C-alpha positions in Angstrom: 49.9 -50.6 -37.0 50.2 -47.1 -38.1 51.9 -48.2 -41.1 49.1 -50.4 -42.0 46.4 -48.0 -41.3 48.2 -45.4 -43.3 48.3 -47.7 -46.5 44.8 -48.6 -45.9 43.6 -44.8 -46.0 45.6 -44.3 -49.0 43.9 -47.2 -50.9 40.7 -45.8 -49.9 41.7 -42.6 -51.0 42.9 -43.6 -54.3 39.8 -45.6 -55.1 37.6 -42.8 -54.7 39.9 -40.5 -56.6 41.0 -38.1 -53.6 44.5 -37.0 -52.7 45.7 -37.2 -49.2 47.5 -34.5 -47.7 51.2 -35.1 -47.1 52.1 -35.7 -43.6 53.8 -32.9 -41.7 57.2 -33.5 -41.1 59.3 -31.9 -38.3 62.4 -29.8 -39.7 65.5 -30.4 -38.2 67.0 -27.7 -35.9 69.6 -25.6 -37.4 72.4 -23.9 -35.5 71.5 -20.3 -37.0 68.2 -20.5 -35.3 69.8 -20.3 -32.1 71.2 -16.9 -33.1 67.9 -15.9 -34.1 66.3 -16.8 -30.7 68.9 -14.9 -29.1 68.4 -11.6 -31.3 64.9 -11.8 -30.4 65.2 -12.8 -26.7 67.5 -10.1 -25.5 64.8 -7.2 -26.4 62.1 -9.4 -24.8 64.0 -9.7 -21.7 65.0 -5.9 -21.8 61.6 -5.0 -22.1 60.3 -7.4 -19.3 63.1 -6.4 -16.8 63.1 -2.5 -17.5 59.7 -1.9 -18.4 56.9 -4.5 -17.8 58.5 -5.4 -14.2 58.7 -1.6 -13.0 55.1 -1.2 -14.1 53.7 -4.1 -12.4 55.6 -2.8 -9.2 54.5 0.5 -9.4 50.8 -0.7 -9.9 50.9 -2.6 -6.6 52.9 0.3 -4.8 49.8 2.4 -5.3 47.9 0.5 -2.6 50.6 0.0 -0.1 53.2 2.5 1.9 56.8 1.6 0.6 60.0 3.0 0.8 62.0 3.8 -2.1 63.5 0.6 -3.7 62.6 -1.6 -0.6 60.1 -3.8 -1.9 60.0 -5.7 1.4 58.5 -2.5 3.0 55.3 -2.6 1.2 52.4 -2.8 3.4 48.8 -2.5 2.6 47.5 1.1 3.6 43.8 0.9 3.0 43.9 3.4 -0.2 45.6 6.1 1.8 47.5 7.1 -1.1 44.4 7.7 -3.3 42.9 9.7 -0.2 46.1 11.8 0.2 45.7 12.3 -4.0 42.3 13.7 -4.3 43.2 16.2 -1.3 46.6 17.2 -2.9 46.4 21.1 -3.8 50.1 20.7 -4.8 49.3 18.2 -7.5 46.7 20.4 -8.9 49.1 23.4 -9.0 51.7 21.3 -10.8 49.2 20.0 -13.1 48.1 23.6 -14.0 51.8 24.7 -14.7 52.1 21.6 -16.6 48.9 22.3 -19.0 50.2 25.8 -19.4 53.8 24.6 -20.3 52.2 22.0 -22.9 50.5 25.0 -24.5 54.2 26.0 -25.9 53.5 22.8 -28.2 50.4 24.6 -30.0 52.8 27.8 -30.5 55.2 25.6 -32.0 53.3 24.1 -34.4 51.7 27.5 -35.7 55.2 28.7 -36.0 56.4 25.6 -37.6 53.5 25.7 -40.2 54.1 29.4 -41.1 57.9 29.1 -41.6 57.3 25.7 -43.8 54.7 27.5 -45.8 56.7 30.4 -46.5 59.6 28.0 -47.5 57.5 26.3 -49.9 55.7 29.4 -51.2 58.9 31.2 -52.4 62.2 30.1 -53.9 64.4 31.0 -50.9 68.3 31.5 -51.3 69.8 29.2 -48.9 66.7 27.0 -48.0 68.5 24.2 -47.0 70.9 26.4 -45.0 67.8 27.7 -43.1 66.3 24.3 -42.4 69.8 23.2 -40.8 69.5 26.1 -38.5 65.9 25.6 -37.5 66.9 22.1 -36.5 69.8 22.5 -34.7 68.3 23.8 -31.5 65.9 20.9 -31.7 68.6 18.4 -31.5 70.6 19.9 -28.9 70.5 18.5 -25.3 67.6 19.9 -23.4 69.7 20.3 -20.3 72.5 22.2 -22.4 69.7 24.5 -23.7 68.2 25.1 -20.2 71.7 25.7 -18.9 72.2 28.5 -21.6 68.9 30.0 -20.8 69.6 30.0 -17.1 72.4 32.4 -17.8 70.4 34.4 -20.4 67.8 34.9 -17.4 70.1 35.9 -14.8 69.5 39.4 -13.5 72.6 40.8 -15.1 72.0 38.6 -18.2 71.6 39.4 -21.8 67.5 39.5 -21.6 67.8 42.1 -18.9 69.9 44.2 -20.6 68.2 44.0 -24.0 64.6 45.1 -22.3 66.5 47.2 -19.7 64.9 45.9 -16.9 66.6 44.0 -13.7 63.8 41.2 -13.5 64.8 38.1 -11.2 63.4 35.9 -13.7 63.9 32.6 -12.0 63.4 33.7 -8.6 61.2 36.7 -8.1 58.9 36.3 -5.3 56.9 39.4 -6.2 56.4 38.0 -9.6 56.6 34.4 -9.4 55.0 33.6 -12.9 58.1 35.0 -14.5 59.7 31.6 -13.7 56.7 29.9 -15.3 57.3 31.9 -18.6 61.0 31.4 -18.6 60.4 27.8 -18.8 57.9 28.3 -21.2 60.3 30.2 -23.5 63.3 27.7 -23.1 60.5 24.8 -24.2 59.4 26.9 -27.1 62.7 28.0 -28.5 64.0 24.6 -30.1 60.3 23.2 -30.6 59.8 24.2 -34.0 62.6 22.9 -35.8 61.0 19.3 -36.1 57.7 20.7 -37.3 59.4 22.7 -40.1 61.1 19.9 -41.4 58.2 17.5 -41.3 55.8 20.0 -42.6 58.3 21.3 -45.7 58.0 17.4 -46.6 54.4 17.4 -46.5 53.8 20.5 -48.4 55.9 19.3 -51.2 53.8 16.4 -51.5 50.4 18.2 -52.2 49.3 18.0 -55.7 49.9 21.5 -57.7 46.9 21.1 -59.6 44.7 21.6 -56.8 46.4 25.2 -56.4 45.9 25.8 -60.2 42.2 24.9 -60.2 41.7 27.2 -57.1 43.3 30.0 -59.4 40.9 29.2 -62.0 38.2 29.6 -59.7 39.6 33.3 -58.5 40.8 31.9 -55.0 43.3 34.2 -53.1 46.3 32.8 -51.0 44.4 32.9 -47.9 41.7 30.6 -49.4 43.9 28.1 -50.9 45.9 28.0 -47.5 42.8 27.2 -45.4 41.0 25.1 -48.1 43.8 23.1 -49.8 46.9 23.4 -47.6 45.6 23.0 -44.1 43.2 19.9 -45.0 46.0 18.2 -46.9 48.8 18.4 -44.1 46.1 17.5 -41.4 47.3 14.2 -41.1 51.1 15.6 -40.4 49.4 18.1 -38.1 47.9 15.3 -35.8 51.2 13.5 -36.0 53.0 16.5 -34.5 50.3 17.3 -32.3 50.6 14.0 -30.8 54.1 14.0 -30.3 53.8 17.6 -28.7 51.0 16.6 -26.2 53.1 13.5 -25.0 56.2 15.9 -24.5 54.2 18.8 -23.1 52.6 16.7 -20.6 56.0 15.0 -19.6 58.3 18.2 -19.1 60.8 17.4 -16.7 64.5 18.5 -17.6 63.8 22.2 -18.1 62.1 22.6 -14.8 64.5 20.8 -12.8 67.2 23.0 -14.3 65.5 26.5 -14.0 63.5 25.7 -10.6 66.1 23.5 -8.4 64.1 22.5 -5.3 65.6 24.9 -2.7 66.1 24.2 1.2 62.3 25.2 1.5 61.3 22.2 -0.6 59.7 24.4 -3.2 60.6 24.4 -7.1 61.1 28.3 -7.3 59.0 31.1 -5.7 55.4 29.6 -4.7 56.3 26.5 -6.8 56.1 28.2 -10.0 58.3 25.8 -11.6 56.8 22.5 -10.3 55.5 20.3 -13.2 54.0 16.9 -12.4 57.0 14.9 -13.5 59.2 16.9 -11.5 56.6 16.5 -8.4 56.8 12.7 -9.1 60.5 12.7 -9.3 60.8 14.7 -6.2 58.1 12.8 -4.2 60.1 9.6 -4.9 63.6 10.7 -4.5 63.5 13.2 -1.6 60.8 11.6 0.4 61.1 8.3 -0.7 57.3 7.8 -1.1 57.0 5.4 -3.9 53.3 4.5 -3.2 52.2 8.0 -3.6 54.3 8.7 -6.7 53.2 5.7 -8.3 49.6 7.2 -7.8 50.4 10.3 -9.3 52.2 8.6 -12.4 49.3 6.3 -13.3 46.7 9.6 -13.1 49.0 11.2 -15.3 49.3 8.3 -17.7 45.4 8.5 -17.8 45.4 12.1 -18.2 47.8 11.8 -21.2 45.9 9.0 -22.9 42.7 11.0 -22.9 44.1 13.8 -25.6 46.1 11.2 -27.1 43.4 8.8 -28.1 41.1 12.0 -29.5 44.0 12.9 -31.7 44.8 9.4 -33.2 41.2 9.4 -34.1 41.2 12.7 -35.6 44.3 11.7 -37.4 42.5 8.4 -38.9 39.7 10.6 -40.2 41.9 13.1 -41.7 44.0 10.4 -43.4 40.8 9.0 -44.7 39.7 12.3 -46.1 43.0 12.8 -47.8 43.2 9.4 -49.2 
């Protein structure tokens, strides 16, 4: 019946001068496809098992009392975690410290653009060697860098000997802010390396004709830098700023090394080294409070998304202006 019907349709189409589309044929399965499906399936499995599943569990844990890794202990707690969150002065303090330490990324960008501009403006001998030296701290382990600086910050360390002081940088009860500044320095020291490399590449892509036209108009070095260089490298600046904000608001390694939680339960004097991620980690591992830790993590995710979304829109606008 189907064949007769198909023949009838072909005859009618031929009489009208129409061409019927060829019927779709099912391609035979090939053994090579099995390896393709396997190559695609393994990353997907890793994503769902190590990322998607924990995200779902953390979202559900916000509304429950739950012990660490014991999903059977999850019980509805009538938004008690949220009530605790909105009355937690410790979280606000850790958030303030995190924001202050994140400002090191802005200082890093400033240093990176200055150094990259100087390297690009003049033919410096050993430019490649300097770039390597600037970049080496960036690729070093953050834990190793923090351990190195913890030795420098000791009371009998190099820094006090240079300054002629005897400060307890990491444990001064009278000056707890010294610990925050110490973490700030440890974060800032390796940070400009990546920006210098990226800015150098961006600066080499600027059309030299723009500077020649500015010279004809009598522009000085500052005017050329402000009106040509900065607008042309704006997309790169926003990219580095986006990466810096995400890294700055997720500071953890340096704080845990320089401000280990003592028997008093504080990260340094007056919790001067307590960042949000450090607080979340401590609340989860030491107290087993998975529900409250999840609330803080989701809150920090929302806080991070706000500036990141703004920066991405500004970067898109800068790309349109340059293009």
